[in-house]
C-alpha positions, 0 to 999 in steps of 0.5 A: 185463688183468683176472682174474675182473674185478679187477686181478692186484695185488688177488689177489696182495695177498689171497693175500699177507695170507692167507699172512702170517697163516698164517706168524704162526700158527707152522704147521710148513709155513710160516714167514715166509721161505717165505710171502715166497718164495711171494708173490715167485713168485706176483707175478713169475709174474702179472707175466710172464703179464700183460705183453705183449710178453713181457719175458724179464727178467720170466721170469728174475725168476721163475726167481730167485723160484722158486729162493729158494722151493726154498731155503726148503724146503731144496733147495740150489741153487748161484748158478751153477745159478740163474744158468745156468737164468736164462741159458737162459731169457732166451736162449730167451725172447729168441729167442721175443720177437725175432719180436715186434719188428724193428729201427728202420730208418734210412736209411744216412748219406751224405755230402751 
């Protein structure tokens, strides 16, 4: 999948380099940890958006990256809360993606 005729990785790299430069300028709203967390959220979001069929594990990665971003900006989330939200996302998307796949049908083994 391409975005504006380019691979998504090219956009992530460009945005990441811009954020790194901004973090190096010692701006009050962006430090190196915050820039890394933003890049992680962006990368996992694009990866989850462009991967088909939907992979629930990618969405739990997004939740974890978002929790890290929130923590960088001062929101204190417990590991239990992040795990609970990740589990909820995983179970909801497992229900959604279950419709996209079916189990492999194999003949029953018989004694012949």
